[in-house]
C-alpha positions as MATLAB code, in Angstrom:
seq = 'MKQSSLERSKKVTTFLTYLALIVGAIIMIFPFVWMILTSSKTVPESMQIPPTFFPAQWITDNFKDAIASLPFMNLYLNTALMIVFRVICAVVFSSMAGYAFAKLQFRGKNILFGIILVQMSLPSQIFIIPQYQMVAKMGLANTIFALVFPGLVTAFGTFLLRQAYMGLPRDLEEAARLDGCNIGQTFLFIMAPLTRSSMVALGIFTAVFAYKDLMWPLICNRDVMPLSAALAKMQGQYSNNYPQLMAASLLACIPMIILYLVFQKQFIEGIATSGGKL';
ca = [
     -45.438  123.203  -83.578;
     -46.698  120.841  -80.080;
     -49.628  122.926  -79.314;
     -50.447  124.348  -83.701;
     -51.012  120.141  -83.436;
     -52.978  119.855  -81.008;
     -55.346  122.493  -82.200;
     -55.403  120.690  -85.020;
     -56.216  117.914  -83.771;
     -59.264  119.430  -81.397;
     -60.889  121.011  -84.711;
     -61.287  117.524  -86.889;
     -62.560  116.005  -83.123;
     -65.205  118.275  -82.906;
     -65.930  118.672  -86.790;
     -66.196  114.828  -86.613;
     -68.028  115.122  -83.735;
     -70.917  118.189  -85.237;
     -71.063  115.594  -88.625;
     -71.786  112.550  -86.258;
     -74.525  114.666  -84.655;
     -75.417  116.079  -87.921;
     -76.488  112.793  -89.723;
     -77.909  111.419  -86.890;
     -80.474  114.679  -86.751;
     -80.846  114.333  -90.445;
     -81.579  110.097  -89.761;
     -84.056  110.555  -87.446;
     -85.968  113.305  -88.767;
     -86.218  112.178  -92.021;
     -88.812  109.978  -91.430;
     -91.258  112.523  -89.930;
     -90.032  115.619  -93.553;
     -91.147  111.831  -95.601;
     -94.470  111.499  -94.070;
     -95.305  115.552  -94.228;
     -94.340  115.309  -98.845;
     -96.692  111.982  -98.106;
     -99.475  113.451  -97.310;
     -99.093  115.478 -100.225;
     -98.321  112.758 -102.601;
    -101.193  111.283 -104.840;
    -101.536  107.181 -104.141;
     -99.929  106.445 -107.713;
     -97.280  108.916 -107.000;
     -96.761  107.415 -102.884;
     -96.729  103.998 -103.748;
     -94.304  103.992 -107.167;
     -91.285  102.418 -107.840;
     -88.467  104.107 -107.336;
     -90.556  106.571 -105.649;
     -90.492  110.415 -105.638;
     -89.110  112.420 -103.084;
     -90.703  116.045 -104.100;
     -94.831  115.462 -104.975;
     -95.335  116.486 -108.949;
     -98.408  118.640 -107.884;
     -98.477  119.483 -103.310;
    -102.112  118.766 -103.017;
    -104.447  119.089  -99.248;
    -107.153  116.996 -100.580;
    -106.055  114.638  -97.970;
    -105.991  115.698  -94.988;
    -109.794  117.042  -96.234;
    -110.195  113.548  -96.790;
    -108.273  112.223  -93.430;
    -111.053  114.591  -91.371;
    -114.066  113.746  -92.938;
    -113.377  109.688  -92.147;
    -112.240  110.269  -88.484;
    -113.647  111.984  -85.457;
    -110.679  114.102  -85.050;
    -111.987  116.670  -82.389;
    -113.434  113.545  -79.927;
    -110.631  111.446  -80.717;
    -108.217  114.637  -79.066;
    -110.494  114.935  -76.474;
    -110.174  110.672  -75.629;
    -106.265  111.369  -75.842;
    -106.092  113.941  -73.869;
    -108.333  112.566  -70.806;
    -106.195  109.535  -71.082;
    -103.051  111.626  -71.078;
    -103.675  113.537  -68.040;
    -105.640  110.972  -66.321;
    -102.904  108.780  -66.982;
     -99.889  111.208  -65.789;
    -101.555  112.555  -62.158;
    -102.203  109.057  -61.441;
     -98.870  107.521  -62.094;
     -97.611  111.081  -60.329;
     -99.323  110.399  -57.103;
     -99.977  106.917  -56.476;
     -96.001  105.958  -58.032;
     -94.486  109.028  -55.957;
     -96.282  107.053  -52.577;
     -95.499  104.178  -52.699;
     -91.402  105.164  -53.142;
     -91.218  107.345  -50.401;
     -92.804  103.939  -48.035;
     -90.249  101.987  -50.067;
     -87.494  103.631  -49.320;
     -88.185  105.799  -45.836;
     -90.541  103.699  -44.055;
     -89.973   99.892  -42.712;
     -92.838   97.020  -42.227;
     -93.082   93.824  -42.967;
     -93.024   92.429  -46.298;
     -91.320   95.638  -47.143;
     -88.632   93.666  -49.268;
     -91.096   91.585  -51.040;
     -93.171   93.472  -52.503;
     -90.483   95.457  -53.441;
     -88.847   92.210  -55.591;
     -92.705   91.657  -56.801;
     -92.471   95.219  -58.397;
     -88.899   94.438  -59.943;
     -90.451   91.343  -61.710;
     -93.290   93.497  -62.985;
     -90.492   96.099  -64.525;
     -88.187   91.988  -65.875;
     -91.875   91.167  -67.719;
     -92.824   92.082  -71.460;
     -97.062   94.100  -70.380;
     -98.787   91.784  -72.601;
     -98.587   89.076  -70.650;
    -101.069   91.813  -67.986;
    -103.792   92.431  -71.095;
    -106.035   89.445  -70.288;
    -105.755   89.626  -66.337;
    -106.898   93.629  -67.064;
    -109.142   93.087  -69.177;
    -111.180   90.840  -67.346;
    -111.018   93.485  -64.827;
    -112.823   96.339  -66.506;
    -115.064   94.214  -67.989;
    -115.825   92.979  -64.653;
    -116.536   96.209  -63.557;
    -118.733   97.333  -65.837;
    -116.607   99.938  -67.912;
    -114.866   98.758  -70.512;
    -115.723  100.901  -73.702;
    -115.025  104.328  -71.529;
    -112.157  106.186  -70.897;
    -111.885  104.941  -66.909;
    -110.552  101.501  -69.322;
    -108.215  103.602  -71.209;
    -106.641  105.011  -67.773;
    -106.686  101.855  -65.633;
    -103.105   99.751  -66.793;
    -101.660  103.184  -66.160;
    -103.139  104.094  -62.544;
     -99.651  102.529  -61.257;
     -96.717  101.784  -62.775;
     -93.541   99.076  -62.398;
     -91.761  102.348  -63.345;
     -93.266  105.199  -61.643;
     -92.886  103.500  -58.056;
     -89.018  102.431  -58.866;
     -88.044  105.552  -60.364;
     -89.531  107.575  -57.765;
     -88.308  105.522  -55.089;
     -84.464  105.910  -56.120;
     -85.386  109.671  -55.593;
     -86.218  109.277  -52.384;
     -82.793  106.940  -51.595;
     -80.908  109.318  -52.383;
     -82.680  111.758  -50.225;
     -81.112  112.262  -46.225;
     -82.622  111.278  -43.826;
     -81.976  114.642  -41.449;
     -84.752  116.479  -43.409;
     -87.061  113.723  -41.868;
     -85.619  114.069  -38.234;
     -86.304  117.604  -38.451;
     -89.634  117.478  -40.146;
     -90.839  114.229  -36.879;
     -89.202  117.613  -34.489;
     -91.492  120.579  -35.496;
     -94.123  118.174  -35.088;
     -94.790  116.734  -38.780;
     -96.412  113.613  -38.885;
     -95.727  110.917  -41.998;
     -98.005  112.110  -44.142;
     -96.973  115.749  -43.289;
     -93.789  115.378  -44.067;
     -93.695  112.808  -47.484;
     -96.154  116.334  -48.418;
     -94.399  119.209  -46.949;
     -90.816  118.594  -47.201;
     -90.259  115.195  -48.927;
     -92.811  115.209  -52.103;
     -91.250  118.685  -53.456;
     -87.126  117.234  -53.367;
     -88.399  114.952  -56.544;
     -89.779  117.493  -58.412;
     -87.837  116.808  -61.335;
     -88.455  113.182  -61.164;
     -91.630  113.402  -60.819;
     -91.633  115.407  -64.294;
     -89.838  112.380  -65.514;
     -91.898  110.065  -64.947;
     -94.808  111.978  -66.467;
     -92.936  112.322  -69.622;
     -92.653  109.152  -69.993;
     -96.244  108.127  -69.066;
     -97.334  110.582  -71.008;
     -95.622  110.088  -73.731;
     -96.043  106.134  -73.486;
     -99.654  106.890  -72.965;
    -100.237  108.604  -76.257;
     -98.709  105.661  -78.959;
    -100.046  102.718  -76.361;
    -101.595  100.890  -79.290;
    -102.441   97.435  -78.574;
    -104.562   97.982  -74.755;
    -106.756  100.244  -76.907;
    -107.731   98.391  -79.414;
    -108.482   95.187  -77.095;
    -110.809   97.543  -74.196;
    -112.711   99.268  -76.241;
    -115.345   99.499  -79.870;
    -115.639  103.294  -79.733;
    -113.836  105.893  -77.242;
    -110.417  105.452  -79.201;
    -107.346  107.324  -78.024;
    -105.440  108.688  -82.087;
    -102.692  105.816  -81.707;
    -106.501  103.444  -81.809;
    -107.922  105.101  -84.512;
    -105.505  106.096  -86.869;
    -104.939  101.583  -86.851;
    -107.738  101.255  -88.134;
    -107.539  103.388  -91.042;
    -105.331  100.358  -92.954;
    -106.992   97.903  -94.783;
    -106.766   94.383  -95.834;
    -105.515   94.646  -99.336;
    -104.184   97.646  -99.526;
    -103.817  101.666  -98.159;
    -104.982  104.377  -98.631;
    -100.756  105.430  -98.073;
    -101.399  110.019  -98.782;
    -105.073  110.230  -96.429;
    -103.330  108.151  -93.847;
    -100.037  109.962  -93.977;
    -102.547  112.931  -93.875;
    -104.231  111.542  -90.078;
    -100.359  110.982  -88.889;
     -99.344  114.050  -89.167;
    -102.732  115.577  -87.518;
    -102.145  113.631  -84.803;
     -98.682  114.646  -84.095;
     -99.894  118.287  -83.238;
    -101.000  117.555  -79.893;
     -97.540  116.361  -79.143;
     -95.710  118.868  -81.199;
     -97.628  121.472  -78.857;
     -97.394  119.682  -75.790;
     -93.554  119.535  -76.252;
     -93.014  122.819  -77.235;
     -94.819  124.870  -74.365;
     -93.306  122.189  -71.933;
     -90.119  122.048  -73.890;
     -87.773  123.334  -71.125;
     -88.974  120.979  -68.735;
     -88.695  117.955  -71.026;
     -85.056  118.416  -71.173;
     -84.691  118.975  -67.515;
     -87.082  115.905  -66.719;
     -84.465  114.090  -69.583;
     -81.881  115.255  -67.883;
     -82.328  114.156  -64.508;
     -83.573  110.894  -64.868;
     -80.653  109.952  -66.865;
     -83.469  108.507  -69.867;
     -84.191  108.257  -73.564;
     -87.979  108.498  -74.953;
];
């Protein structure tokens, strides 16, 4: 009798758990479904109150108008270059800085790492003016480099990889030193490969943050735009063509959807290893 009660309690708990997960999944996926449905509506339908869930007639003209109004091939290229260069720079430079703070001894180490922690606690918006002045004085505004510049080194990446290197035993360094490896060889061939999962996590975070970055591209560039900034310019001052805007947003989601489908295993491994969330 007692065992039957425990089994019933376990089934109820499992049911409630799955029910909560299903409800949460529906809530999270609903905006994406609504974007798809709105992209197939007419303008009056999209502004109707109360709103209609399904369009009266499925149309594809909004996608044609979105493609005609924005140079999507250039936007895809600009976004891809920005993400690739930001990920490469963030992983390489943050890995070197993280290793130095974790394993090397040098003057001012604690003070410098304290500055990195302070930078992590400050909102990124306060760095926009000095970053823009640096890019403008170099004469590189309105270029791909201007889009990449804020992500060359990240305080979060340095902290994340420092923690990863601190979790590695010092015996590895001592063994490498006995085998004749210098600091660079020890870092490149021994220590860095052991933090691959943390590098993957950092690459994922950097790619997602770069993809949805809006304020910096609008400030530093006029013509060389990523997808997020170009979509923001589609919004009118007094009215919006919501179906066309949703169609353009759906087209802008394609690269990240493909990226996730191709690197799904690495995405899950990286997020699970870092203990973070997007």
